[in-house]
C-alpha positions as CSV (number, residue, x, y, z in Angstrom):
1,M,3.5,20.9,31.5
2,G,3.3,17.7,29.2
3,T,0.3,16.4,27.4
4,P,-1.4,13.5,28.9
5,A,-1.3,10.1,27.3
6,G,-4.1,9.6,25.0
7,S,-4.7,13.4,24.4
8,A,-3.5,15.8,21.9
9,G,-2.0,19.3,22.1
10,A,-2.9,21.9,19.6
11,G,-2.3,20.9,15.9
12,E,-1.8,17.4,17.1
13,L,-3.8,14.2,16.3
14,K,-5.5,12.1,19.1
15,R,-4.3,8.7,20.0
16,R,-7.4,6.4,19.5
17,L,-6.2,3.4,17.8
18,G,-5.5,-0.1,19.4
19,V,-3.9,-3.1,17.9
20,C,-7.1,-4.4,16.5
21,D,-7.9,-1.1,14.7
22,A,-4.4,-0.9,13.5
23,V,-4.1,-4.5,12.2
24,V,-7.5,-3.9,10.4
25,I,-6.4,-0.7,8.7
26,G,-3.3,-2.4,7.5
27,L,-5.5,-5.4,6.2
28,G,-7.9,-2.9,4.4
29,A,-4.7,-1.3,2.7
30,M,-3.1,-4.7,1.5
31,I,-5.9,-7.2,0.9
32,G,-7.7,-6.6,-2.4
33,A,-5.2,-4.5,-4.1
34,G,-2.9,-7.4,-5.1
35,I,-5.8,-9.8,-5.9
36,F,-8.1,-7.5,-7.9
37,A,-5.5,-5.1,-9.6
38,A,-1.9,-6.6,-9.6
39,L,-2.3,-10.4,-10.0
40,A,-2.9,-10.5,-13.8
41,P,0.0,-8.0,-14.9
42,A,2.2,-10.1,-12.5
43,A,1.2,-13.2,-14.1
44,S,1.9,-11.6,-17.6
45,A,5.6,-10.8,-16.3
46,A,6.3,-14.0,-14.4
47,G,4.2,-16.8,-16.3
48,S,4.5,-19.9,-14.1
49,G,7.0,-18.2,-11.8
50,L,4.1,-16.3,-10.3
51,P,4.4,-18.1,-6.9
52,L,8.1,-17.5,-6.9
53,S,7.5,-13.8,-7.4
54,L,5.0,-13.6,-4.6
55,A,7.5,-15.2,-2.3
56,V,10.3,-12.6,-3.3
57,A,8.0,-9.8,-2.8
58,A,6.9,-11.2,0.6
59,V,10.4,-11.5,1.8
60,V,11.1,-7.7,0.8
61,A,7.9,-6.8,2.5
62,Y,8.7,-8.5,5.6
63,C,12.2,-6.8,5.7
64,N,10.4,-3.4,5.1
65,A,7.8,-4.2,7.8
66,T,10.4,-5.0,10.5
67,S,12.3,-2.0,9.7
68,S,9.3,0.3,9.6
69,A,7.9,-1.2,12.9
70,R,11.2,-0.6,14.9
71,L,11.4,3.1,13.4
72,A,7.7,3.7,14.0
73,A,8.1,2.5,17.6
74,R,11.0,4.9,18.1
75,Y,9.3,7.9,16.2
76,P,5.5,7.5,16.8
77,K,4.5,10.5,14.7
78,S,2.4,10.9,11.6
79,G,4.6,10.8,8.3
80,G,6.3,7.4,8.5
81,T,9.6,7.2,6.7
82,Y,9.5,10.9,5.9
83,V,10.0,11.2,9.7
84,Y,12.5,8.3,9.9
85,G,14.7,9.5,7.0
86,R,14.7,13.1,8.4
87,E,15.9,12.2,11.9
88,R,18.2,9.3,10.9
89,L,19.7,10.4,7.5
90,G,19.0,14.0,7.1
91,E,16.3,16.3,6.0
92,F,17.0,15.6,2.2
93,W,16.4,11.8,2.5
94,G,13.4,12.2,4.7
95,Y,12.0,14.7,2.1
96,L,12.6,12.5,-0.8
97,A,11.0,9.5,0.8
98,G,7.9,11.4,1.7
99,W,7.7,12.8,-1.9
100,G,8.0,9.2,-3.2
101,F,5.4,8.1,-0.8
102,V,2.9,11.0,-1.6
103,V,3.1,10.7,-5.6
104,G,3.4,7.0,-5.5
105,K,0.4,6.4,-3.2
106,T,-1.7,9.0,-5.0
107,A,-1.2,6.8,-8.0
108,S,-2.3,4.0,-6.0
109,C,-5.5,5.8,-4.9
110,A,-6.2,6.4,-8.7
111,A,-5.6,2.7,-9.4
112,M,-8.3,1.6,-6.7
113,A,-10.6,4.2,-7.6
114,L,-10.5,2.9,-11.1
115,T,-11.0,-0.6,-9.9
116,V,-14.2,0.5,-8.1
117,G,-15.5,2.3,-11.2
118,A,-14.7,-0.8,-13.2
119,Y,-17.0,-3.0,-10.7
120,A,-19.6,-0.8,-9.5
121,W,-20.3,2.2,-11.8
122,P,-18.0,2.7,-14.8
123,G,-17.0,6.2,-15.6
124,Q,-18.5,7.5,-12.4
125,A,-17.9,5.3,-9.2
126,H,-14.2,6.3,-8.9
127,A,-14.8,9.8,-8.3
128,V,-17.8,9.3,-6.0
129,A,-15.9,6.7,-4.0
130,V,-13.1,9.2,-3.4
131,V,-15.3,11.9,-2.3
132,A,-17.5,9.4,-0.1
133,L,-14.4,8.0,1.6
134,T,-12.7,11.4,2.0
135,A,-16.0,12.4,3.8
136,V,-15.7,9.5,6.1
137,N,-12.1,10.3,6.9
138,Y,-13.1,13.8,7.5
139,A,-15.6,12.6,10.3
140,G,-12.9,10.9,12.3
141,V,-10.3,8.0,12.1
142,R,-12.4,5.9,14.5
143,K,-15.2,5.8,12.1
144,S,-12.7,5.0,9.2
145,A,-11.3,2.2,11.4
146,W,-14.8,0.5,12.0
147,L,-15.8,1.0,8.3
148,T,-12.5,-0.7,7.3
149,R,-13.3,-3.7,9.6
150,G,-16.6,-4.3,8.0
151,I,-15.0,-4.1,4.6
152,V,-12.1,-6.6,5.3
153,A,-14.7,-9.1,6.8
154,V,-16.6,-9.0,3.5
155,V,-13.5,-9.1,1.2
156,L,-12.1,-12.1,3.2
157,A,-15.3,-13.9,3.0
158,V,-15.5,-13.5,-0.9
159,L,-12.0,-14.6,-1.3
160,A,-12.5,-17.7,0.8
161,A,-15.4,-18.5,-1.3
162,V,-13.3,-18.1,-4.4
163,V,-10.6,-20.5,-3.2
164,A,-13.3,-23.0,-1.9
165,A,-14.8,-23.1,-5.6
166,C,-11.5,-23.5,-7.4
167,L,-10.5,-26.2,-5.0
168,A,-13.9,-28.0,-5.6
169,G,-13.7,-27.6,-9.3
170,G,-10.3,-29.0,-9.5
171,T,-7.8,-28.7,-12.1
172,A,-7.4,-30.7,-15.4
173,E,-3.7,-29.9,-15.5
174,P,-2.1,-30.1,-12.2
175,A,1.3,-29.5,-13.8
176,R,0.2,-25.9,-14.3
177,L,1.4,-25.1,-11.0
178,G,5.1,-26.0,-11.7
179,I,7.6,-23.4,-12.9
180,G,8.3,-23.8,-16.5
181,A,10.5,-22.4,-19.2
182,D,8.2,-19.3,-19.5
183,A,9.5,-18.0,-16.3
184,T,12.7,-15.9,-16.6
185,F,14.6,-14.3,-13.9
186,G,13.9,-10.7,-15.1
187,G,10.2,-11.7,-15.4
188,V,10.0,-13.0,-11.7
189,L,11.7,-9.9,-10.5
190,G,9.4,-7.6,-12.5
191,A,6.3,-9.4,-11.2
192,A,7.5,-9.2,-7.7
193,G,7.9,-5.5,-8.2
194,L,4.2,-5.3,-9.3
195,L,3.2,-7.5,-6.5
196,F,4.8,-5.4,-3.9
197,F,2.2,-2.8,-4.9
198,A,-0.2,-5.0,-2.9
199,F,1.9,-5.7,0.1
200,A,2.8,-2.1,0.9
201,G,-0.2,-1.3,3.1
202,Y,1.5,-2.4,6.1
203,A,3.1,1.0,6.4
204,R,-0.3,2.5,6.9
205,V,0.1,1.6,10.5
206,A,3.3,3.4,10.8
207,T,2.1,6.5,9.1
208,L,-0.7,6.7,11.6
209,G,1.8,6.5,14.5
210,E,0.6,9.7,16.0
211,E,-3.0,8.3,16.4
212,V,-2.1,4.9,18.0
213,R,-2.1,4.3,21.6
214,D,1.0,3.0,23.3
215,P,2.9,3.1,20.0
216,G,6.0,1.2,21.3
217,R,4.0,-1.9,21.9
218,T,1.0,-1.5,19.3
219,I,3.2,-0.9,16.3
220,P,5.5,-3.6,16.4
221,R,2.6,-6.1,17.1
222,A,0.2,-4.8,14.4
223,I,2.5,-4.6,11.4
224,P,3.7,-8.4,11.5
225,L,0.1,-9.5,12.1
226,A,-1.3,-7.6,9.3
227,L,1.5,-8.6,6.8
228,G,1.2,-12.6,7.8
229,I,-2.6,-12.6,7.5
230,T,-2.3,-10.9,4.1
231,L,0.5,-13.3,2.8
232,A,-1.5,-16.3,3.8
233,V,-4.6,-14.9,1.9
234,Y,-2.5,-14.0,-1.2
235,A,-0.7,-17.3,-1.5
236,G,-4.1,-19.1,-1.2
237,V,-6.0,-17.2,-3.7
238,A,-3.0,-17.0,-6.3
239,L,-2.4,-20.8,-6.2
240,A,-6.1,-21.6,-6.4
241,V,-6.6,-19.2,-9.4
242,L,-3.5,-20.5,-11.2
243,A,-4.5,-24.2,-10.7
244,V,-7.9,-23.3,-12.5
245,L,-6.7,-20.8,-15.2
246,G,-3.0,-21.6,-15.5
247,P,-0.4,-18.8,-16.2
248,D,-1.5,-18.0,-19.7
249,G,-5.3,-17.8,-18.8
250,L,-4.4,-15.5,-15.6
251,A,-2.1,-13.2,-17.5
252,G,-4.7,-12.5,-20.2
253,A,-7.5,-12.2,-17.8
254,A,-9.3,-8.9,-17.4
255,A,-11.2,-10.2,-14.2
256,P,-9.4,-13.2,-13.1
257,L,-11.3,-14.2,-10.1
258,D,-14.5,-13.9,-12.2
259,Q,-13.0,-16.1,-14.7
260,A,-11.6,-18.6,-12.2
261,V,-15.0,-19.3,-10.6
262,R,-16.5,-19.6,-14.1
263,A,-13.9,-22.2,-15.1
264,A,-14.3,-24.0,-11.8
265,G,-18.0,-24.5,-12.8
266,V,-19.5,-21.9,-10.3
267,P,-21.0,-19.1,-12.4
268,G,-23.3,-18.1,-9.7
269,L,-20.4,-16.7,-7.6
270,V,-19.5,-14.1,-10.3
271,P,-21.8,-11.4,-9.0
272,V,-20.4,-12.0,-5.4
273,V,-16.9,-11.9,-6.7
274,R,-17.7,-8.6,-8.5
275,V,-19.2,-7.0,-5.4
276,G,-16.2,-8.3,-3.3
277,A,-13.8,-6.8,-5.9
278,A,-15.6,-3.2,-5.4
279,V,-15.6,-3.5,-1.7
280,A,-11.9,-4.5,-1.7
281,A,-10.9,-1.5,-3.7
282,L,-12.9,0.6,-1.4
283,G,-11.2,-0.6,1.6
284,S,-7.7,-0.1,0.1
285,L,-8.8,3.5,-1.1
286,L,-9.9,4.3,2.3
287,A,-6.5,3.1,4.0
288,L,-4.5,4.8,1.2
289,I,-6.1,8.2,1.7
290,L,-5.5,7.9,5.4
291,G,-1.8,7.3,4.9
292,V,-1.2,9.8,2.1
293,S,-2.8,12.5,4.1
294,R,-0.8,11.9,7.3
295,T,2.3,11.9,5.2
296,T,1.1,15.2,3.5
297,L,0.5,16.7,6.9
298,A,3.8,15.9,8.2
299,M,5.4,17.4,5.2
300,A,3.3,20.4,5.4
301,R,4.2,21.1,8.9
302,D,7.8,21.3,7.8
303,R,6.8,23.5,4.8
304,H,7.9,21.2,2.2
305,L,4.3,21.3,1.2
306,P,1.9,24.2,1.4
307,H,1.6,25.0,5.2
308,A,-2.2,25.2,4.8
309,L,-2.4,21.6,4.6
310,A,-1.1,21.1,8.1
311,A,-4.5,22.1,9.5
312,V,-6.0,19.7,11.9
313,H,-9.8,19.9,12.4
314,P,-10.5,21.2,16.0
315,R,-13.5,18.9,16.4
316,F,-12.9,15.9,14.4
317,G,-9.2,15.6,15.1
318,V,-8.0,14.8,11.5
319,P,-6.1,16.7,8.8
320,H,-9.2,17.6,6.9
321,R,-7.3,19.9,4.3
322,A,-4.7,17.4,3.5
323,E,-7.6,14.6,3.2
324,L,-9.7,16.9,0.8
325,A,-6.6,17.9,-1.3
326,V,-5.6,14.2,-1.7
327,G,-9.3,13.3,-2.6
328,A,-9.4,16.1,-5.3
329,V,-6.0,15.2,-6.8
330,V,-7.1,11.4,-7.0
331,A,-10.4,12.3,-8.6
332,V,-8.6,13.9,-11.4
333,L,-6.0,11.2,-12.0
334,A,-8.6,8.5,-11.9
335,A,-10.3,10.2,-14.7
336,T,-7.3,9.9,-16.9
337,A,-5.0,7.2,-15.5
338,D,-4.3,3.7,-16.8
339,V,-4.6,1.0,-14.2
340,R,-1.5,-1.1,-15.1
341,G,0.7,2.3,-15.5
342,A,-0.7,3.6,-12.2
343,I,0.4,0.3,-10.5
344,G,4.0,0.4,-12.0
345,F,4.5,4.1,-11.1
346,S,3.2,3.6,-7.5
347,S,5.5,0.5,-7.1
348,F,8.7,2.5,-8.1
349,G,7.8,5.5,-5.7
350,V,6.8,3.2,-2.8
351,L,10.0,1.1,-3.2
352,A,12.2,4.3,-3.2
353,Y,10.3,5.2,0.0
354,Y,11.1,1.9,1.6
355,A,14.8,2.0,0.7
356,V,15.2,5.1,2.7
357,A,13.2,3.2,5.4
358,N,15.8,0.3,5.6
359,A,18.7,2.8,5.4
360,S,17.3,4.5,8.3
361,A,16.8,1.2,10.3
362,W,20.4,0.4,9.8
363,T,21.5,3.6,11.7
364,L,19.5,2.3,14.9
365,T,21.5,1.3,17.8
366,P,20.8,-2.0,19.7
367,A,19.4,0.3,22.8
368,E,17.0,1.9,20.1
369,G,15.6,-1.5,19.1
370,R,17.7,-2.0,15.9
371,P,16.6,-5.2,13.9
372,A,19.1,-7.9,12.9
373,R,21.5,-6.4,10.5
374,I,20.5,-8.7,7.7
375,V,16.9,-7.3,7.7
376,P,17.5,-3.6,6.5
377,V,20.4,-4.9,4.2
378,L,18.2,-7.3,2.4
379,G,15.4,-4.8,2.5
380,L,17.3,-2.0,0.9
381,A,18.9,-4.3,-1.8
382,G,15.4,-6.0,-2.6
383,C,13.8,-2.5,-2.7
384,L,16.5,-1.2,-5.2
385,V,16.5,-4.5,-7.5
386,L,12.5,-4.7,-7.6
387,A,12.3,-0.8,-8.5
388,F,14.5,-1.2,-11.5
389,A,12.9,-4.5,-12.7
390,L,9.7,-2.9,-13.1
391,P,8.4,-2.1,-16.8
392,T,10.6,0.5,-18.3
393,A,7.9,3.2,-18.6
394,S,7.5,2.8,-14.9
395,V,11.1,3.3,-14.0
396,V,11.6,6.3,-16.4
397,W,8.4,8.2,-15.2
398,G,9.2,7.4,-11.6
399,A,12.7,8.4,-11.7
400,A,11.8,11.5,-13.5
401,V,9.1,12.4,-10.8
402,L,11.8,11.8,-7.9
403,A,14.4,14.0,-9.7
404,V,11.6,16.9,-10.0
405,G,11.1,16.4,-6.3
406,A,14.7,16.6,-5.5
407,A,15.3,19.6,-7.8
408,T,12.3,21.5,-6.0
409,Y,13.9,20.7,-2.6
410,G,17.2,22.0,-3.9
411,L,15.7,25.2,-5.4
412,R,13.8,25.9,-2.2
413,K,16.8,25.7,-0.1
414,A,18.7,27.9,-2.5
415,V,16.1,30.5,-2.2
416,A,16.0,30.3,1.6
417,R,19.7,30.9,1.9
418,R,19.3,34.1,0.0
């Protein structure tokens, strides 16, 4: 006898999230990460070409979002591209996508935890934030969605205040917003790869596919909505800050939004911006832990990770062991990681993940909801180009970690055949 809609069988997650909750979780994953963590290093790479980098990252993100939405509607299970790659391309490609996502997004969690610590309680807040948010997830995804809704509202209000302050303060050099000789082709692509770190949160909706009501309708609506809102916010903030600080000032800023409101003549907003930065990082961290733990759950079910991590709490209906394990690893990484290095490493792993997603979407038939052919082609090419345009250290470490994952998979298969 089948499981009724909205309920869950043994070891399965409950479908509780509607369109609004799914959009908010996507916004919580995206809004904040790029503005408070990736904007300055991206400006350092692209210079005055930052708006162009933002546009390139947005195009790749749109293609990935479209491919992910079609696949998620077809396969509404926890795991995202881990599941899509396995079903469409074969077990190895699904595994490689899942491995890239877990390690890349764990690095993202560390970067967000460090951002929290830098603004709220240097040296301590990152570990406290991970433990606290893991506890919230442990209590249930519904509570996480409501908490994320409040966080997104606060961050959007703060960013709106920053844009208003920058516009009111004006700019002494309007030409700063033009693309100058400092913008190189490689720099623009490298910056786009770093900015992609901020856009990747829309996949959180897909990785929560097993907890979304009516996934065939909800997921394709929620992903473009979350991405579109985020694009508008990013463009507004980036252009406003560039107008006040200029490319060089933005590239060298440790806290660019703080410095922008100071330069605009509104220093009273600085404490508000700092609170907004900490809250934004908390929101991103919350959604990241949700996504990583669900992919960990899916891989543990297939025994690509320790099977003990596949447990679903009988009362709260969440993968509690996976969430606690992710939180523990992030706490360790946050104590030792460098924010900029974590962003680059994360971007490489996640771009590899989306390359598999686009390749998987290419194999869909029209009856299965295949997107226009140009979408997965452009998405796949964009992912590969941006991945290898990242800083050399990020490419080397990212490729090495993917190679370790592939070798582990091969070794496990060889042992199983004996």
